[in-house]
Phi, psi and omega in degrees: 000133177294153179299320182293320178294315181297327185294337177293341181250327181229159178290152177295339179282345181280143179295139179287143177292156181288341180217141184290137174294349176280347185235358179226139185241068180232155179305325181296340182272355182286150179298141179293154176296143176285150176303154184303319183293327177287317177300322178294315181296315179292325176298320177294322176298318179295323177296318177295322177297321179297316178298317179297322181295328178292322176293319179294325180296335179268348183286138178276175184300317184300319181293315180295321179294324174299322176298317179297315178295325178293320177296316179300315180295320179293320177297320178295314182293328184254019185301322180299319178295317181294315181293323177296317177298321180294321177300323176299313179297314182298316181298317180296315183287327174298316178298327180280355175098016177299139181289163185299322182295316180289326175299323178296320177295323184287331191286135169240134174227184182302318182295320181287325174296318176302319180295322178295318178297316179298321180295320178297317180291326176294319176302318180298332180275352181275154177298148177283123181285338186290128179092351178291144186269125176282313178197161180195157179194165171251122182286161179304333180276001177097352176295134180257124185244141169218138169251120187235155175283134177225158180297154172297315182125266178243120182249130174258148178221132175239125184210171188227131169051035184225077182297336176298331180295327178303315180287316182302311184292319178300316180294314179296319180296316180300311183296326182268005174081021181253155167261153183230145169244124189249143167230100186263356178081159185284342182299324181250029190301311183293317180297313182294325176299314180298317180293318181299317181298315183290326178294313181295320177298318181295318178298314180300323183295336178253011176084012175265154184290125178298330181289002171293339178229113179225164180229143175261012185302328182297341181263005174058218184296325179296325176296319177296317180296320178294322178296318180294336183259006186275048179295133184096338176253328176248129187279326180205147181238132183238112174273143179222117182166205179280179185303316184299314179297310185299313182292326177298317179291315181302319184281330189262337188282143168262342172289142176304136186241137167261116184281129186228158147091322187300128189233086168271086193267137183244147165235129176258121178267099186286166182303323187273357183296141180260150179296325181301326179269316189292319184299306180296326179294313181294320178297318179294315184293332183258324193251344184300313175205085189293348185275000185255165191285347179261012173283146181288139180244338179224131175251123177254132188238130171290137185299339180254020180281112183291340182280346189301313181301318179294320179299311181295321180297314183289325175298315179297318179298334180270008175094010181277130175274120186265116176264093194250144173282179188299316182291325177292325178295326178294319177294324182294332180064240182271005175289131183298134176218166169236148182297133177282147173244171178303325181297329182298326182292340181257003190265130168263094188294316187054038180203183182278058175232147181214126173279136184229128178224145170265128179243150189296324185192188180298321178304314181292323177297315179297321179294318178299315180296317179301324183284320192249348185292148172263006176081021183269284184214137172225148182225153173235137173250114187201156169249012181257108184299321181296319178293322178298315181294322179293320178300315179300317185289325191260342179278126184254073178230167183295329178223135176235128189236139177241122173056043175204164182290145175292346179294350178281351175283084188200135184301318179296318181292332182265013173084016180270357181087312177194183177216149174271347179160175178245109184284131176253010176265183185241359181258136176068295184232141177216135183086197181303131184258109178254215186297309185297327181288347175264015174242161168240194180230159169220155179266135174246121182242120181240129181227186179228065181081020183294142169230150181278132180271000000 
């Protein structure tokens, strides 16, 4: 487990385990129980969150939207304070040796604050999912049935070095009528404190409960362990981060978990793909922001794809290190490469590295994806409609893309306003999780003195 991933669950002062809980499934690998006083404190926070969630469940759309606009205005007004706190976090973590990709995730600047404000305002403009009818009917006996969307209740989130997630989750939870308990890790401690204060102040200012957004960060690793064990008090737990963090939460939590985020993302460059299309798509998918889960990590190339040499050349010119198999190195010619190993096909680099393999045909590409994919996003670049349709039908991932960048697997880009994470599981929610994915349903049955015969 990376230090940054582990830190979202345990303090940096705690000794690292000899084996990652993401790779071993033994009782010794489970997170230790939190001390009684921490479990009690987190339990009280969850109780306050439950009370807040009941108030939010009664709030109408206009009230919740006022809350979102208030958070956006407060973030704008306090941006200097937030950015200063973030600089403190970035400087500390850089000194501690945090890698460039995670530093990029950690960093907030004016442009990123502007994006968070825009996302909050976009959320306010979206329809309220609460109360929408999934289906309904009147039975022959006169009973009137409706299945409607309702809030989850109390949502927990554990994430690492991503202060934007604090705002995204708070906004999505508010709009969908949920309260949240956050564990953002010590890497973003100063930033998250500043964000939490302004969010709670904004909620209070419009008459919504400030306890709808709380953090267990003050309790460190014990707080995370208590959050993972708060079954019955927390309705669902969402981890957001790299593989080590996600698997540690999945294995250790007794609270129901929605598995998110790990992205070993593939693009297949089909024989018919043109360089005019493929070059800008690959550059965008790999270099726009390599530290995020929807960046491409493996490029699969048809051996007769005429666009391949130009794609590899432009990627290299843009600073991408190409981990290429023997046939890909032959196509690359004098373009710098390093020999690919078996490990490269399983690696989510989250950096300017790309695994490159030549596959015999679409069948081989599909087989490679089936073996190595994490179920996040896969794309095909092709001018062959039959191949595109087959790729769509046979790839079993949360998002399948044809002739576009994998960077579009994002809640904001898909019109969800923001996302709490990208689910790679198949139950309840799959893909970018927006407002509707933070709701569940209940049945409403209305009668006139009906009894069952």
